[in-house]
N, CA, C and O atoms as a CHARMM CRD file, in Angstrom:
* protein
*
  204
    1    1 UNK  N     -1.34500  14.74300 -17.88500 PROA 1      0.00000
    2    1 UNK  CA    -0.57600  15.95700 -18.01700 PROA 1      0.00000
    3    1 UNK  C      0.54300  15.70300 -19.03200 PROA 1      0.00000
    4    1 UNK  O      1.16500  14.64100 -19.02800 PROA 1      0.00000
    5    2 UNK  N      0.78600  16.67000 -19.88300 PROA 2      0.00000
    6    2 UNK  CA     1.84100  16.55200 -20.88700 PROA 2      0.00000
    7    2 UNK  C      3.06400  17.36400 -20.47000 PROA 2      0.00000
    8    2 UNK  O      2.95000  18.39100 -19.80200 PROA 2      0.00000
    9    3 UNK  N      4.22600  16.88500 -20.87700 PROA 3      0.00000
   10    3 UNK  CA     5.50100  17.52200 -20.58300 PROA 3      0.00000
   11    3 UNK  C      6.24700  17.75000 -21.88000 PROA 3      0.00000
   12    3 UNK  O      5.90600  17.17400 -22.91300 PROA 3      0.00000
   13    4 UNK  N      7.28100  18.60200 -21.82300 PROA 4      0.00000
   14    4 UNK  CA     8.18800  18.75200 -22.95700 PROA 4      0.00000
   15    4 UNK  C      9.17100  17.59200 -22.93900 PROA 4      0.00000
   16    4 UNK  O      9.72400  17.26200 -21.89000 PROA 4      0.00000
   17    5 UNK  N      9.39200  16.97100 -24.09300 PROA 5      0.00000
   18    5 UNK  CA    10.40300  15.93000 -24.19900 PROA 5      0.00000
   19    5 UNK  C     11.76800  16.57200 -23.94200 PROA 5      0.00000
   20    5 UNK  O     12.08700  17.58700 -24.56100 PROA 5      0.00000
   21    6 UNK  N     12.58100  16.00500 -23.04300 PROA 6      0.00000
   22    6 UNK  CA    13.89900  16.58400 -22.75800 PROA 6      0.00000
   23    6 UNK  C     14.82800  16.57800 -23.97700 PROA 6      0.00000
   24    6 UNK  O     15.77600  17.36100 -24.03100 PROA 6      0.00000
   25    7 UNK  N     14.56800  15.70900 -24.95000 PROA 7      0.00000
   26    7 UNK  CA    15.44700  15.61500 -26.11500 PROA 7      0.00000
   27    7 UNK  C     15.02300  16.52800 -27.26400 PROA 7      0.00000
   28    7 UNK  O     15.86900  17.17600 -27.88000 PROA 7      0.00000
   29    8 UNK  N     13.71200  16.58800 -27.56000 PROA 8      0.00000
   30    8 UNK  CA    13.28600  17.32600 -28.74600 PROA 8      0.00000
   31    8 UNK  C     12.25500  18.41900 -28.46700 PROA 8      0.00000
   32    8 UNK  O     11.97600  19.22900 -29.35100 PROA 8      0.00000
   33    9 UNK  N     11.68300  18.46300 -27.26600 PROA 9      0.00000
   34    9 UNK  CA    10.71300  19.49400 -26.93000 PROA 9      0.00000
   35    9 UNK  C      9.28400  19.20700 -27.35700 PROA 9      0.00000
   36    9 UNK  O      8.39000  20.00700 -27.07900 PROA 9      0.00000
   37   10 UNK  N      9.04500  18.07600 -28.03100 PROA 10     0.00000
   38   10 UNK  CA     7.69300  17.70700 -28.43200 PROA 10     0.00000
   39   10 UNK  C      6.90000  17.20800 -27.22100 PROA 10     0.00000
   40   10 UNK  O      7.48800  16.90100 -26.18400 PROA 10     0.00000
   41   11 UNK  N      5.56500  17.12400 -27.34200 PROA 11     0.00000
   42   11 UNK  CA     4.75700  16.63500 -26.22100 PROA 11     0.00000
   43   11 UNK  C      5.14600  15.20700 -25.81300 PROA 11     0.00000
   44   11 UNK  O      5.39300  14.34000 -26.65200 PROA 11     0.00000
   45   12 UNK  N      5.18900  15.00400 -24.51000 PROA 12     0.00000
   46   12 UNK  CA     5.54800  13.69500 -23.96100 PROA 12     0.00000
   47   12 UNK  C      4.65700  13.41400 -22.75800 PROA 12     0.00000
   48   12 UNK  O      4.15300  14.33200 -22.11100 PROA 12     0.00000
   49   13 UNK  N      4.47100  12.12900 -22.47000 PROA 13     0.00000
   50   13 UNK  CA     3.68500  11.75600 -21.29900 PROA 13     0.00000
   51   13 UNK  C      4.46500  10.80000 -20.41900 PROA 13     0.00000
   52   13 UNK  O      5.28700  10.01800 -20.89800 PROA 13     0.00000
   53   14 UNK  N      4.19500  10.87400 -19.12900 PROA 14     0.00000
   54   14 UNK  CA     4.82600   9.99000 -18.16000 PROA 14     0.00000
   55   14 UNK  C      4.11000   8.65500 -18.20900 PROA 14     0.00000
   56   14 UNK  O      2.88700   8.59900 -18.08100 PROA 14     0.00000
   57   15 UNK  N      4.87000   7.56700 -18.39700 PROA 15     0.00000
   58   15 UNK  CA     4.26700   6.24000 -18.43700 PROA 15     0.00000
   59   15 UNK  C      4.49500   5.46400 -17.14200 PROA 15     0.00000
   60   15 UNK  O      3.72900   4.55700 -16.81800 PROA 15     0.00000
   61   16 UNK  N      5.55200   5.81800 -16.39800 PROA 16     0.00000
   62   16 UNK  CA     5.84400   5.13700 -15.13100 PROA 16     0.00000
   63   16 UNK  C      6.38300   6.17000 -14.14200 PROA 16     0.00000
   64   16 UNK  O      7.20400   7.01400 -14.50200 PROA 16     0.00000
   65   17 UNK  N      5.92100   6.09700 -12.90700 PROA 17     0.00000
   66   17 UNK  CA     6.45900   6.92100 -11.80700 PROA 17     0.00000
   67   17 UNK  C      6.93400   5.96600 -10.72200 PROA 17     0.00000
   68   17 UNK  O      6.27300   4.97100 -10.42400 PROA 17     0.00000
   69   18 UNK  N      8.08800   6.27900 -10.13500 PROA 18     0.00000
   70   18 UNK  CA     8.62300   5.42800  -9.08200 PROA 18     0.00000
   71   18 UNK  C      9.51400   6.27400  -8.18200 PROA 18     0.00000
   72   18 UNK  O      9.98700   7.33200  -8.59600 PROA 18     0.00000
   73   19 UNK  N      9.74000   5.82600  -6.98400 PROA 19     0.00000
   74   19 UNK  CA    10.64000   6.50800  -6.05700 PROA 19     0.00000
   75   19 UNK  C     11.85400   5.62300  -5.85800 PROA 19     0.00000
   76   19 UNK  O     11.73500   4.46200  -5.46700 PROA 19     0.00000
   77   20 UNK  N     13.02800   6.18500  -6.13300 PROA 20     0.00000
   78   20 UNK  CA    14.27200   5.43700  -6.02500 PROA 20     0.00000
   79   20 UNK  C     15.14100   6.03700  -4.92100 PROA 20     0.00000
   80   20 UNK  O     15.13200   7.24900  -4.70700 PROA 20     0.00000
   81   21 UNK  N     15.89300   5.18200  -4.22100 PROA 21     0.00000
   82   21 UNK  CA    16.74000   5.69100  -3.14100 PROA 21     0.00000
   83   21 UNK  C     17.93500   6.47300  -3.68800 PROA 21     0.00000
   84   21 UNK  O     18.45300   6.18200  -4.76600 PROA 21     0.00000
   85   22 UNK  N     18.35100   7.46900  -2.91800 PROA 22     0.00000
   86   22 UNK  CA    19.56000   8.23200  -3.22700 PROA 22     0.00000
   87   22 UNK  C     20.23800   8.57600  -1.91700 PROA 22     0.00000
   88   22 UNK  O     19.72600   8.25100  -0.84600 PROA 22     0.00000
   89   23 UNK  N     21.37200   9.22300  -1.99400 PROA 23     0.00000
   90   23 UNK  CA    22.06200   9.61100  -0.75600 PROA 23     0.00000
   91   23 UNK  C     21.28300  10.67400   0.02200 PROA 23     0.00000
   92   23 UNK  O     21.51800  10.87000   1.21400 PROA 23     0.00000
   93   24 UNK  N     20.35300  11.35900  -0.65300 PROA 24     0.00000
   94   24 UNK  CA    19.53100  12.38200  -0.00300 PROA 24     0.00000
   95   24 UNK  C     18.13900  11.86000   0.34500 PROA 24     0.00000
   96   24 UNK  O     17.26100  12.64900   0.69500 PROA 24     0.00000
   97   25 UNK  N     17.92000  10.55500   0.25800 PROA 25     0.00000
   98   25 UNK  CA    16.60200   9.97500   0.52700 PROA 25     0.00000
   99   25 UNK  C     15.93400   9.54300  -0.76600 PROA 25     0.00000
  100   25 UNK  O     16.59700   9.43000  -1.79700 PROA 25     0.00000
  101   26 UNK  N     14.62900   9.30100  -0.72600 PROA 26     0.00000
  102   26 UNK  CA    13.90200   8.86100  -1.91200 PROA 26     0.00000
  103   26 UNK  C     13.70000  10.00900  -2.89300 PROA 26     0.00000
  104   26 UNK  O     13.37300  11.12700  -2.49500 PROA 26     0.00000
  105   27 UNK  N     13.89800   9.72100  -4.18700 PROA 27     0.00000
  106   27 UNK  CA    13.71800  10.71400  -5.24400 PROA 27     0.00000
  107   27 UNK  C     12.75200  10.14000  -6.26800 PROA 27     0.00000
  108   27 UNK  O     12.91900   9.00600  -6.71800 PROA 27     0.00000
  109   28 UNK  N     11.72900  10.93000  -6.64100 PROA 28     0.00000
  110   28 UNK  CA    10.76400  10.46700  -7.63000 PROA 28     0.00000
  111   28 UNK  C     11.40100  10.48800  -9.02200 PROA 28     0.00000
  112   28 UNK  O     11.91800  11.51500  -9.46300 PROA 28     0.00000
  113   29 UNK  N     11.35600   9.35000  -9.70200 PROA 29     0.00000
  114   29 UNK  CA    11.84200   9.22100 -11.07300 PROA 29     0.00000
  115   29 UNK  C     10.66200   8.87900 -11.98000 PROA 29     0.00000
  116   29 UNK  O      9.68500   8.26900 -11.54500 PROA 29     0.00000
  117   30 UNK  N     10.76800   9.27900 -13.23900 PROA 30     0.00000
  118   30 UNK  CA     9.70400   9.03400 -14.20100 PROA 30     0.00000
  119   30 UNK  C     10.28600   8.43200 -15.48000 PROA 30     0.00000
  120   30 UNK  O     11.45700   8.62400 -15.80900 PROA 30     0.00000
  121   31 UNK  N      9.43600   7.70600 -16.18000 PROA 31     0.00000
  122   31 UNK  CA     9.73300   7.16700 -17.49900 PROA 31     0.00000
  123   31 UNK  C      8.82200   7.91600 -18.45600 PROA 31     0.00000
  124   31 UNK  O      7.59900   7.82300 -18.34500 PROA 31     0.00000
  125   32 UNK  N      9.40100   8.66200 -19.39900 PROA 32     0.00000
  126   32 UNK  CA     8.65600   9.54400 -20.28600 PROA 32     0.00000
  127   32 UNK  C      8.83200   9.08900 -21.73300 PROA 32     0.00000
  128   32 UNK  O      9.93800   8.75300 -22.15700 PROA 32     0.00000
  129   33 UNK  N      7.73000   9.08200 -22.48700 PROA 33     0.00000
  130   33 UNK  CA     7.76900   8.78500 -23.91600 PROA 33     0.00000
  131   33 UNK  C      7.13900   9.94900 -24.67600 PROA 33     0.00000
  132   33 UNK  O      6.08300  10.45100 -24.29100 PROA 33     0.00000
  133   34 UNK  N      7.80000  10.38100 -25.77100 PROA 34     0.00000
  134   34 UNK  CA     7.24700  11.48600 -26.55300 PROA 34     0.00000
  135   34 UNK  C      6.68600  10.97300 -27.87300 PROA 34     0.00000
  136   34 UNK  O      6.84400   9.80300 -28.22100 PROA 34     0.00000
  137   35 UNK  N      6.02600  11.87400 -28.59900 PROA 35     0.00000
  138   35 UNK  CA     5.38500  11.50500 -29.86400 PROA 35     0.00000
  139   35 UNK  C      6.40800  11.11800 -30.92900 PROA 35     0.00000
  140   35 UNK  O      6.04300  10.46100 -31.90400 PROA 35     0.00000
  141   36 UNK  N      7.68200  11.50500 -30.77500 PROA 36     0.00000
  142   36 UNK  CA     8.74100  11.13000 -31.71900 PROA 36     0.00000
  143   36 UNK  C      9.45400   9.84900 -31.28000 PROA 36     0.00000
  144   36 UNK  O     10.50000   9.49900 -31.82700 PROA 36     0.00000
  145   37 UNK  N      8.88400   9.15100 -30.28900 PROA 37     0.00000
  146   37 UNK  CA     9.38500   7.87400 -29.78200 PROA 37     0.00000
  147   37 UNK  C     10.67900   7.98800 -28.96400 PROA 37     0.00000
  148   37 UNK  O     11.37300   6.98900 -28.77900 PROA 37     0.00000
  149   38 UNK  N     11.01100   9.18800 -28.47300 PROA 38     0.00000
  150   38 UNK  CA    12.14900   9.30300 -27.56900 PROA 38     0.00000
  151   38 UNK  C     11.72300   8.80700 -26.19900 PROA 38     0.00000
  152   38 UNK  O     10.55000   8.88400 -25.83300 PROA 38     0.00000
  153   39 UNK  N     12.68300   8.29900 -25.45200 PROA 39     0.00000
  154   39 UNK  CA    12.41200   7.81100 -24.10700 PROA 39     0.00000
  155   39 UNK  C     13.39400   8.46700 -23.14900 PROA 39     0.00000
  156   39 UNK  O     14.58900   8.55400 -23.43400 PROA 39     0.00000
  157   40 UNK  N     12.88500   8.92800 -22.01700 PROA 40     0.00000
  158   40 UNK  CA    13.69800   9.57000 -20.99500 PROA 40     0.00000
  159   40 UNK  C     13.36800   8.94000 -19.65500 PROA 40     0.00000
  160   40 UNK  O     12.19500   8.79800 -19.30900 PROA 40     0.00000
  161   41 UNK  N     14.37800   8.56500 -18.90200 PROA 41     0.00000
  162   41 UNK  CA    14.19900   8.07500 -17.54300 PROA 41     0.00000
  163   41 UNK  C     15.07600   8.94900 -16.65400 PROA 41     0.00000
  164   41 UNK  O     16.29200   9.01800 -16.83400 PROA 41     0.00000
  165   42 UNK  N     14.44600   9.60900 -15.69900 PROA 42     0.00000
  166   42 UNK  CA    15.21200  10.48500 -14.82700 PROA 42     0.00000
  167   42 UNK  C     14.35200  11.10000 -13.75400 PROA 42     0.00000
  168   42 UNK  O     13.18400  10.74200 -13.60100 PROA 42     0.00000
  169   43 UNK  N     14.92900  12.03400 -13.00300 PROA 43     0.00000
  170   43 UNK  CA    14.20300  12.67200 -11.90100 PROA 43     0.00000
  171   43 UNK  C     13.01100  13.47200 -12.41000 PROA 43     0.00000
  172   43 UNK  O     13.10400  14.17400 -13.41700 PROA 43     0.00000
  173   44 UNK  N     11.91000  13.36100 -11.71500 PROA 44     0.00000
  174   44 UNK  CA    10.67500  14.04700 -12.11000 PROA 44     0.00000
  175   44 UNK  C     10.83700  15.56000 -12.09000 PROA 44     0.00000
  176   44 UNK  O     10.21100  16.25300 -12.89200 PROA 44     0.00000
  177   45 UNK  N     11.65600  16.08400 -11.19900 PROA 45     0.00000
  178   45 UNK  CA    11.78500  17.54100 -11.10800 PROA 45     0.00000
  179   45 UNK  C     12.58600  18.14300 -12.26700 PROA 45     0.00000
  180   45 UNK  O     12.74300  19.36300 -12.32900 PROA 45     0.00000
  181   46 UNK  N     13.09200  17.31900 -13.18000 PROA 46     0.00000
  182   46 UNK  CA    13.83400  17.83800 -14.33900 PROA 46     0.00000
  183   46 UNK  C     12.92400  18.07400 -15.53600 PROA 46     0.00000
  184   46 UNK  O     13.38000  18.58800 -16.55800 PROA 46     0.00000
  185   47 UNK  N     11.63000  17.70600 -15.43200 PROA 47     0.00000
  186   47 UNK  CA    10.70300  17.87800 -16.54600 PROA 47     0.00000
  187   47 UNK  C     10.03200  19.24500 -16.52700 PROA 47     0.00000
  188   47 UNK  O      9.77800  19.81200 -15.46400 PROA 47     0.00000
  189   48 UNK  N      9.74800  19.76600 -17.72100 PROA 48     0.00000
  190   48 UNK  CA     8.96900  21.00500 -17.85700 PROA 48     0.00000
  191   48 UNK  C      7.56600  20.65100 -18.29400 PROA 48     0.00000
  192   48 UNK  O      7.37900  19.86500 -19.22200 PROA 48     0.00000
  193   49 UNK  N      6.57100  21.23100 -17.62400 PROA 49     0.00000
  194   49 UNK  CA     5.17300  21.01300 -17.99400 PROA 49     0.00000
  195   49 UNK  C      4.88700  21.75400 -19.28800 PROA 49     0.00000
  196   49 UNK  O      5.25500  22.92000 -19.43300 PROA 49     0.00000
  197   50 UNK  N      4.22700  21.07800 -20.23700 PROA 50     0.00000
  198   50 UNK  CA     3.85200  21.67800 -21.51400 PROA 50     0.00000
  199   50 UNK  C      2.65200  22.57800 -21.28100 PROA 50     0.00000
  200   50 UNK  O      1.63300  22.12800 -20.75700 PROA 50     0.00000
  201   51 UNK  N      2.75900  23.83400 -21.65900 PROA 51     0.00000
  202   51 UNK  CA     1.66800  24.78900 -21.44000 PROA 51     0.00000
  203   51 UNK  C      0.81100  24.92100 -22.66200 PROA 51     0.00000
  204   51 UNK  O     -0.15600  25.68300 -22.65800 PROA 51     0.00000
């Protein structure tokens, strides 16, 4: 599945998924790389699916 890069909006793919602890329990985090070589690490629910 492809996502919009949070920095430039180009197609990006998730390379790593992990669950990290938070004060609200476990939160799924992802490592995303886009075609322009940007890298984003953050909560999975902050990504937009590329349509």
